N, C-alpha and C positions, 0 to 999 in steps of 0.2 A: 504493500500499500504505500510505502514511502516514496517508491520510484515514481507513482502516480502523482503524488504531492509534488515532488520535485520537478516533475514535467508540467505542472500547472494545470493539472486536470482537476476539476471540481465534480465531486461524487460523493454519493452516500453508501453506506454499508447495511444493506438488509440482511435479514436473516438467511442462513443457508437455504438454498433452494432443493426441495426434495422433490423428485419427479413422480410423475403418476405412472410410470412404467420403469422397469429395471434399466439402469444404465442413464437415465436422465437425472439431472441436478448439478448443482454448483455448491461445493463446500465454502467458498469464500467469495461470493458474489459482490460485485460492484455495480452501482446505478449511475450512470454518467449523466451529467449536467451540461458541461462544457469542457473545451479543450482551449488552452492558450496557445496561440499561433504568433509568436513575437509579442507586440503589445495589444494584440486583439484577442477578445474572448470569443471563440466559435461555440454557438449554442448547439446542443443536441436535444431538439424539443421532444423527440421520442423516448428520451431517457432510457436508453437500452440497458438491459441487465446483463453482464458478461463476467466471464471469469477474469481475475486481475491480470494475468499475463496478456490475455488477448485485448483487454482494455487499453493497456499501455501500448501495444503494438498498433492499435487503431488510432490512438492519440498522436503517435509518432508519424503515422501516415497523414493525418489531417494537418498537423503543424508543418511537416517536412515536405509534403507533395500536394495534397489538396489546397491549401491556402495559397502557395505560391503560383499554381496553375490557374486558379480563379483569379487572383491579382493580375497575372499576365494577360489573360483573356478578356478581363473586364476592366482593368484599370481601377479596381476596387478591391476591398478586403473581402474575405469569406466571413459571412455573417452567421450561417447556419448550415447544418447537415441534416437533412431529414432522413430517419432511419425507421426500421422495424423495431420491434421489442428486443431483439438479440436472442436471449433465452426462449426457446420453445421445445417442449418436449415431444418431438415429432421424428418420423423417418424422413430420409431424403426425398425431396420432391413431393412431400406429403404422401407418399405412398403408404399402402397398409401392411406391406411386408418389406423386408431388406434392411439395410444397414440404417442405423440412427443417424441422423443429421448432426453436423457440429454444433448447430443451434441447441441441441440436447444437453450440451455440456457447457454453454456459454462461450463457445469458441468460434462463433461466426456472427456476421452482421449483414443486413440487407440495407443498402442505401437506395433511397428514391430519388433523391434531388439535393440540390445546392442553392443556397440564397447568398447573393453578394451584397455588400453593403450599400451599393447604389440601388438595390431593389431588383436586379436581374435575377430572374429564377431558371434554373436548368433542370428539367426533369430527366431522369434516367430512363430513356425508352428508345425503341426503333423510331428513327426519324426519316422518313421518306422525303419530307419537305424542310428538314432542318437545314439551317445555313452551314456552309462549310465550316465557319469558326466554331459553331455549336458542335459539330461532329468531331473537329480537332479537339475541342476541350474535353468531351467524354472519352475520346480515344486516349488522351493523355492521362486523365484520371484513372482509367482502366489498367493502362500499360504500366503506371508507377505502383498500382496496387500489386503488381507481381513481385516487386522488389520487397514488400513487405509480408505478403500472405502466401501460402502454398496453393490456394485456390482462388481464382477470380473468374467469375462468370458473370455474364451480362447480356445485353441485347445482341443477338446474333448467334448465342452459344446454343440456346434451346428455348423452346417456348415458355418454359417455366421461368426464365430470367429475362424476358423481354422488356419488363418495367422496372428493373432494378439491377444494381450490382450486388453479388454475393461474394463476400470476402471471407474466407476461414483459413485457419492454420493448422491443418491436419497434417501429420506425418504420412507422406505418400511415397510408398516404396521403402528402400532400405535405409535412406538417410534424409536428411532435410534439404537436399538439393533440388529434388523433383518439384516442379511447379505445373500446375494445370491452369493455364490462362488462355480464356477464350472470350 
């Protein structure tokens, strides 16, 4: 928790999350409110509940990649990142069978959009009519996620991810070098 405080993350510590099914839950959850990116406080209005290590990884991506990308493309600061709840006791792609999602242990986040300080909003979605600049912004956000997370899915990867980025940090393969970035 000290690393989150040192990184300028505002959070609370809810009680341990006990899942509805075996394998779900978070022993030491954190509920994020905001992330400091330089002198700017970036709000997380969805208040996602995550495990501490993943919350730190997400905060580093927001401060180190998302904020500078938004600033470059808009000339303004990053004001907010719209997310899902983080923790959800469920299987991958909400199927009835198969492996548990990383959401089930607080090791994943879904990001639906970004708001700049100048009021510009960017929804994560397939954009047939989006401008070239909007497409470049979303591509940059997705691409930089691959440096922080082992899985990055979004529009174009499959129908289940056409309206958001899914970031998680599951060990894939024999070591932490493998990345799934689509």
